[in-house]
C-alpha positions, 0 to 999 in steps of 0.5 A: 523512648525519652532517653533522658528519663532513663537513669540508673542508681549509682553503684558504690559511694564516695570513699571519704579520705582521712581528714587528718595530716598524715603520712601514707604507708601502705597499699593505696589502692590494693587490688586482689593480685597477690592475695591467697585464695581459700575455698571449700566444699566446691566454693571458689574465688573469681578475680575480675582484674585487679579491683573485683573478686567474686565469691562463688559460694556452693551449697553446704554439706550435711553435718553440725551446724557449728562445724566449719568444715561443713560450711561452703566458704571462700576467702581472699587473704591479704599479704601481711601488712607491717604497721610502723611503731607510730601508726595512728590509723588503718582504713579499709574501704570498698564496695560489696554485695550479693547477686539478687539471684541468690535471695533464697539462701542465707550467705554471709559476707565477712570482713576480718582483720587479724593481728596474728596469722589466722590459723583456720582456712574458714576463719571461724577461729571462735570454734577452734584454738584461741590464739588468733587476735581478730576483729570480725564484721559480718553482714547476715542476710538472714537477719536485718543486721550487722554483728561484730565479733572481736577476740583478744589475746586472753582467748575470750571473745566479745559479740555485739550487733547493730540493726542500722544495716541490711544485707547488700543486695545492691552495690553498697560502700563500706568503710572500717576505720581502726584508729590508735590514740597517744596512749595506745588505746585502739578503737574502730568505726564501721560506716556504710553508704548507699547510692552516693548518700552521706556516710552513716556510722553503723557501729563503733567501739572505743576499746577494741580487742584487736591488739590487747596483750600484743605489740603485734606490727603486723596485720592481715585482712581476710575477705570473703563469705559463706553459706551458713545453712543448708540450701541448694542455691549457689551464692555469688558475692562481690567486692570491689574497689578495695582500698587500705590505707595505713597512716601515721603521725609525724612528730610535729603533727601530734595533737596534745589533747588527742583522746578517743573519748572526744568521738562521742560527741561526733556522730554524724559524718566520718569527716567530722569524726576523723577531724577530731584526731587532728588539731593542726591549723589549716589554711583559712577559707577564702571567699569565692564571691559567695558565703561559700568557701573553699579550704585545702586539706592534706590527704592521707596519701600526701607527704606534704601540705597542699598548695596553689601555684600559678607557675606562669608567675611563680606565685603561691596562693592561699586558695584555688579560687583566689588563684583562678581569679587573679590569673591572666589568660594562658596561665598554668595553675598547679595544685599540690597533693591534697584535697581542695573543698569548695565549688570553683570557677574558671572564667579564663583561658587557664590550665588547671593541673596537678603538680605532679601529674598523678591525679593527686590533687582532688576537687571536692564539692562536699555533696552540693552544687557544681564542683568545677565549672568551666566558662573559659574559652580554651581552658584546659583541666587535667590530671585532677580528680573531681568528686562529690557534687550535689545531686539535683534530680529535677528533670532538665536540671540534672547539670546543677549537680555535676562534677565538671559543667562546661559551657565555653568553647574548645575546652580540653579535659584530659587524664581525669577521674571523675566520680561520685557526682550527680552527672560526672561531666556535663556539657551545655552548648559547648563547641569543640570540647575534648575529653580524653584519657580519663576515668568517669565512674560511680556517677548518680546519673550520666557519666557524660551529658552532651546537651546542644554541643557541637564538634565534640570528642570523647576518646580513650575514656572509661565510663563505668557504673554510672546511671547512664554512660554517654548522653547526646541530646538537645539543650533545653533551657527552662525559664527561671530553672523551673518546670513550666506547669503547662504541658503545652508550654513545655512542648514549645520549649522542647521544640525550640531547643538546640540538638547536639551535632558532629559528636565523635565517641571513639575508642572508649570502654563503656561498662556497667552503666545503667539505662544505656551505654551510649545514647544519641537522642532528640534530633541530634545528628551527624555523630560518629560512634566508632571503636567502642566496647560497650558491655554489661549495661544494666547489670552492674547498675540497675535502672532507676525510673523515679525521675520519669515517674515524678515528672509524669506525676507532676503533669498528671496533676495538671490538665491532661491532653485534650479529649483525654480523661484523667484516668485514660491519661494515667493509663497512658502514662503507665504504658509509656513507663512500662515501655521504657523499662522494657527498652532500658539497658540498651548498649547503644540507643539512638532515639526521638528523631535522631538522624544521619548518625553512624554507629561503626565498628563497636563491640557491643556485648552482654548488655541486660537489654538490646545491643543497638536499639533504633527508636523513632529515628531515620537515615542512621548507619549501623555497620561493621559492629560486633553485636552478641550475647544481648537480648535482641542484637538489633531492634528497630521500632516505633517509626524508624525509617530509612536506616541501613544496618550493613555488615555486622556480626550479630550472634548468640543474643538471647532473643532475635538477631535483628527485629523489626517492629516488636514481639508484641503487636500492641507496640507495633504502631507507627511501623518502621519502613524503608530500613535496609538490612544487608550483608550482615552475618546473623546466627545462633540467636536463641529466639531466631535470627530475624523478625519482622512484624512491620508488614502486619495489616490491622483491620479498622476494628483492631486499630480502634482497640489498639488506640483505645487500649493506648489512648482510652477515651480518645478512641471514641471520637474516631467513629464521630470524626472520619478524618481522625480515623483515616489518620490512624489507619495511616498511622498503622499503615504496614511498613516495607523494609528490605532484607537485601540490598538488591544483590546481597541479603544476609547470612542466617545460621537458621538458613544456610543449609539444604535441609533448611531450604537454602539452594546455591546451584551456581556456587556464588554463596547466594541462595537462589531460593528467597528466605522468608523472614518470620513475623510477616510477608518480608523476605530476603531475596538474596540470603548468604551462606556461611562463608560468604556472610563471614567474608562480608563481616571480615572487617568487624572487630573480634571479641577480646578474650577478656569478654569472651563467655 
């Protein structure tokens, strides 16, 4: 499977900061600890750490449709947020969605801002006493719209709706901005963003009733949902990455001509909308050797204007790129708290970091290009946030939209937050790169992409909710940055590409990514994947095969492979895509002639696809891992040979524990061979602990049928060309894999008792009766009992309590 193609939708979108000079006063970010939980009719709230809440909404009871007590509902109520007298803006943003399995029901997600304490647990004050001012935003699943309900001090309410939005069945970023002008008038705007696209304003109101007739200085946020009609399905509604900011103007920042009516003319992006709030002069743009410029902006979380300081020379600069260009090798460039817009290039050995060490300096690409390119040997980048690159989805050119691109040797990236880019971090041809102590999340394609990289290290990094987790592959350089129109020419370029080697990926948390957690592909070798936790692959972000489809569609328009009609070529492409989708969402994937790599002491659990997949690879070692609650624990397919799977604990997977070949004989061509599976503890897997179809013998007629199904008209030439026929018979030659190492086999939960055929007459924990492996003629000559199997896997890491199910 071409691992480079298996990319995912980015979960969430860039949460845009305020574009005015202000003082941060409260709750940035605000987790869910300390919030009050409210539920009814069996509904409740699950907290997944401090940043995500799941509202489990049970079916409703019978009763009047408008009676709040008959609804299933669950809410979180925030602690009180005290507002200063000169408050100017309240910004609430996050990501919310409903699990797709609940599509048959009619729930509603709701966000409420109360100027007084809400009186009813359900929060449906419209149908009770009217002495709680509130602003309500509800997203309804039974109608493709968002509706807004406001109630003021006089007890009357106003309702409106917008059909610009649909119910979020996939993670969607939202942002509510409430503003107050110099005359005390309150207005608000509601924005949404999907898949990292530009923020879109869904609705606005310049005369909010939230603070009508009250000088309230305290608000509450209520977040949750309910079922509106009576259906038996339970809904699960998610909210994560919630952030709340309250900002105020200093006296010298008050604009003289501020007016909410100015916003009427600004309809494209929240950045421009919020810029209208501040007329304070900013530092001027600086030329970066191109028409594009960079500028600095004080963010709402900063209490002073940003600055660029060359600490080695104690000299201040007006712009970051100017400082980088003027710096001498070895210089330390410090950035004050703020947002630095533009595209930046490090060409020397310099250190770039936040002055306060808190990631308070943000490099923002504005949705175009590469945010930070590092071509300086031994450069150091640390304690920054890098966000909002462009997104280039051309095959082999994903790196053109990266948060950070590294091409120089011995670069260090430390304590970074890299989010909302095309690729998070791309490294091309770099040697000795170190990525440590960082967080890489919500990037459209890969969190980290190594192409032709040697001697790299990734340690103590959280890689979360990216299209793919960490990819180690070859370096493909296309002339002129364009695809060759000739498929043979592309094949030559691929064969001449440089693989990655000696990459160490260790002690990382890799969670909720799309196509794979970790993938080592295309001849990459001598890499070590150890002590990582890889979970929830393909569950929080779903696979997106659009780039792969565009790639094949492009070449389908050209001349197909020799001897194959265009129709047959299309059939071949469809089958490849179907196979890729079947193999997607793997925890750890070794593919496409990757060799001599080691996967050791990892925790690989709860992935939508297989735990560990070996696809057309050889001489790799998979040992001492905990592999559980995946689809198949370890899957070995498509010509993989001489791999060793030793000492793993493989439990409770949804299909098989270890499978060689595949469940579908049609995909068992080029059978795996000479692989050794031994000393593993394999038990409690739903469809069986082991499967090996590599020994299946195909008749010449069956081989011809399989070739015809796979290659169409090419099969017709087999009868005319005996040499071609013999080559395919060799291709389908049965494999031979060993399920023991000559002395010890594996422990199987379905073959460890006398009633199951296990016989241990001498008490050494090894059965004298072999265990026949289902699927063919393979046997384990020395199967182990439970105690001996657990002894062989004693050094496997235990499952953390946070991941136990």
